[in-house]
C-alpha positions in Angstrom: 20.2 20.7 2.1 16.8 19.2 3.4 13.7 19.3 1.1 10.3 18.1 2.0 8.4 15.2 0.3 5.0 15.0 1.2 6.0 16.2 4.6 9.2 13.5 4.8 12.5 15.2 5.1 15.0 14.5 2.4 18.4 15.2 2.5 20.3 16.4 -0.8 24.0 17.3 -1.4 23.7 19.6 -4.5 27.3 20.9 -6.3 28.7 22.1 -9.2 27.6 23.6 -12.6 27.0 21.8 -16.1 24.3 19.1 -17.0 22.5 17.2 -14.5 24.4 14.3 -12.8 22.3 12.1 -10.3 24.1 9.6 -7.9 21.8 6.9 -6.0 23.8 5.0 -3.3 22.8 1.8 -1.5 23.0 -0.1 1.9 24.4 0.8 4.1 25.3 4.1 2.9 23.9 7.9 2.3 24.7 10.6 -0.3 28.0 11.1 1.4 29.5 8.0 -0.6 29.6 10.4 -3.6 31.5 13.1 -1.9 35.0 12.3 -3.1 33.4 11.6 -6.6 31.6 15.0 -6.8 34.6 17.1 -5.7 36.3 15.7 -9.1 33.3 16.3 -11.4 31.7 19.1 -9.9 33.5 21.6 -12.5 32.0 19.7 -15.2 28.2 18.6 -13.7 25.7 20.0 -11.6 25.7 17.1 -9.1 22.8 15.7 -7.0 23.3 13.0 -4.2 20.3 12.4 -2.1 20.3 10.2 1.0 17.7 7.6 0.0 14.4 7.5 2.3 15.2 5.8 5.4 18.9 6.3 4.9 21.1 8.8 6.4 19.3 12.0 7.1 16.3 11.4 5.4 13.1 10.1 6.6 11.0 7.4 6.2 8.0 7.1 3.8 5.2 5.4 5.7 3.6 2.3 3.8 6.3 2.3 1.1 5.9 -1.0 -0.8 9.4 -1.2 -2.5 8.0 -2.5 -5.5 10.0 -1.8 -8.6 7.3 0.4 -10.0 7.2 2.4 -6.4 11.2 2.7 -6.6 11.0 4.4 -9.9 8.2 6.7 -8.8 10.3 7.5 -5.9 13.3 8.6 -7.7 10.9 10.6 -10.3 9.5 12.5 -7.5 12.9 13.0 -6.0 14.1 14.4 -9.2 11.0 16.6 -9.3 11.8 17.7 -5.8 15.1 19.0 -6.6 14.1 20.5 -9.6 16.7 18.2 -11.6 17.0 18.8 -15.2 16.1 16.1 -17.8 17.7 14.3 -19.6 20.2 13.6 -17.1 23.1 11.4 -16.3 22.6 8.7 -13.7 25.2 6.9 -11.4 24.2 4.0 -9.4 25.9 1.5 -6.8 24.7 -1.4 -4.7 20.8 -0.8 -4.0 20.8 2.6 -6.0 20.7 0.2 -9.0 17.4 -1.1 -8.3 16.1 2.3 -7.6 17.7 4.2 -10.3 17.9 1.3 -13.0 13.8 1.1 -12.6 13.4 4.7 -12.9 15.6 4.7 -16.4 13.7 1.8 -17.8 10.5 3.8 -17.0 11.9 7.1 -18.2 14.2 6.2 -20.9 13.8 9.4 -22.8 15.0 11.3 -19.9 18.5 9.4 -19.4 21.4 11.1 -21.1 23.9 8.7 -19.6 24.3 5.5 -17.4 27.1 4.5 -15.0 26.5 1.2 -13.3 28.8 -0.2 -10.3 28.4 -3.6 -8.4 24.8 -4.0 -8.3 22.1 -6.4 -9.8 18.9 -6.2 -12.0 19.0 -9.5 -13.0 16.3 -12.3 -11.9 19.0 -15.3 -11.6 20.9 -13.5 -9.1 21.4 -15.3 -6.0 21.5 -13.5 -2.2 24.6 -13.4 -0.4 25.0 -14.5 3.2 24.0 -11.2 5.0 21.2 -10.5 2.5 19.7 -14.1 3.3 20.3 -13.2 7.1 18.1 -9.9 6.5 15.5 -11.5 4.5 14.6 -13.9 7.2 11.9 -12.7 9.7 13.2 -12.5 13.3 16.9 -13.4 12.2 17.0 -10.2 10.5 15.7 -8.1 13.4 18.5 -9.9 15.8 21.5 -9.0 13.3 20.3 -5.4 13.1 20.0 -5.3 17.0 23.5 -6.8 17.1 24.9 -4.5 14.4 28.0 -3.0 16.8 31.0 -1.3 15.5 33.3 -4.4 15.6 30.6 -6.5 13.7 30.0 -3.6 11.2 33.6 -2.9 10.7 34.3 -6.8 10.0 31.6 -7.0 7.5 32.4 -3.8 5.5 36.1 -5.0 5.1 34.9 -8.3 4.0 33.5 -6.2 1.0 36.2 -3.9 0.5 39.3 -4.6 2.5 41.2 -1.3 1.2 38.7 1.2 3.0 40.2 3.1 5.8 39.0 3.1 9.5 37.5 6.7 9.0 35.4 5.9 6.1 34.0 3.0 7.6 33.4 5.0 10.8 31.5 7.6 8.7 29.0 4.9 7.3 28.5 3.6 10.8 27.7 7.0 11.9 24.8 7.0 9.6 23.3 4.2 10.9 20.0 4.8 12.7 16.9 2.7 13.7 15.1 3.9 10.7 17.6 3.0 8.3 17.7 -0.6 9.9 13.9 -1.1 9.5 14.2 0.2 5.6 17.3 -2.6 5.1 14.9 -5.3 6.2 11.9 -3.9 4.4 13.9 -3.3 1.2 15.7 -6.8 1.1 12.5 -8.4 1.8 10.6 -6.9 -0.8 13.1 -7.2 -3.7 13.6 -10.6 -4.6 15.6 -11.1 -7.9 12.5 -12.6 -9.4 11.0 -9.3 -9.4 13.4 -8.1 -12.3 12.1 -10.6 -15.1 11.1 -8.5 -17.7 12.6 -5.5 -16.4 16.1 -6.5 -17.1 15.5 -7.1 -20.8 14.2 -3.6 -21.0 17.2 -2.4 -19.3 19.4 -4.2 -21.6 17.7 -2.4 -24.6 18.1 0.8 -22.8 22.1 0.4 -22.2 22.5 -0.3 -26.3 20.9 2.5 -27.2 22.5 5.3 -24.8 26.1 6.2 -23.5 26.7 3.5 -20.8 29.5 2.0 -19.0 30.0 -0.6 -15.7 32.7 -0.2 -13.4 33.1 -3.2 -11.2 35.3 -3.9 -8.4 36.1 -7.6 -9.2 36.7 -8.4 -5.3 33.0 -8.0 -4.4 32.1 -10.9 -2.6 28.4 -10.0 -2.9 27.8 -9.8 -6.5 30.0 -11.7 -9.1 32.0 -10.1 -11.5 30.1 -12.1 -14.1 27.3 -9.7 -13.6 29.3 -7.0 -15.2 28.9 -8.0 -18.9 25.4 -8.7 -18.3 24.5 -5.1 -18.4 25.4 -4.9 -22.2 26.8 -1.3 -21.6 29.1 0.0 -24.4 32.1 -0.1 -22.0 32.8 -2.4 -19.2 35.9 -1.9 -17.1 37.0 -4.5 -14.4 39.0 -3.1 -11.6 40.8 -6.4 -10.4 42.1 -5.1 -7.0 39.0 -3.1 -6.1 36.2 -4.4 -3.8 32.4 -3.3 -3.6 32.9 0.3 -2.7 34.4 1.8 -5.7 33.2 5.4 -5.0 35.3 5.3 -1.8 38.3 3.1 -3.3 38.8 4.6 -6.7 37.2 8.0 -6.7 39.6 9.2 -9.2 39.2 6.4 -11.7 35.2 6.8 -11.3 35.2 10.7 -11.9 37.8 10.0 -14.9 35.1 7.5 -16.5 32.3 9.7 -16.1 34.1 12.8 -17.7 35.1 10.6 -20.5 31.8 9.6 -20.9 30.7 13.2 -21.3 33.5 14.1 -23.5 33.1 11.1 -25.8 29.3 10.5 -25.6 30.1 6.8 -25.4 
């Protein structure tokens, strides 16, 4: 479904019945990342998975500055746009973390539960190799120009060796010039130092609400040591899983989301 946000088309997946559950993807993904999980939880939740602006089938927002306040305000606008009820359950992965967790910090009373996977919200995080490339002017543009299928496939398999060619091809099909521009602007704006202060408020929130972390320990981009840093009520490590848990272990993720609703912890 396409909705218009101030004239910018935003693609949403909307399925299921029950309390609202908002999924936020990262780079280089789209809302389709969550389809295997949504299929497993839609009998218990009303699921929403947008393509974030600039990604997938969604348009770009002109002059967007990618500050944490702006990311939080954007998610709030998307929640209003799709008429997602509050409070809601929030599931974040990769760069969906800074978008969604910034929103959660600013709208703590609107969050009924948090599920966090392989993301960062900490000022002492250090960029991985590709992030350093994308943050570098000219070098980042050159890397995007050279993002052809063999290069993309090799880079994705470094993050999650268990992914299938079909899964990787689908992600590759979503790469557009606007997505490449968005990735460069995003990585250049959200330096880890911006999380100072915000990280403390997030940890305060995760200690008060049902929250859990599910972490693929073979992730080369974000160390497993960050999993416990969120101070979630429950932390689960998947030793044989890489960065893309929603594709590698959709059953495990769905079970944890359903268990969170059942137990409230």
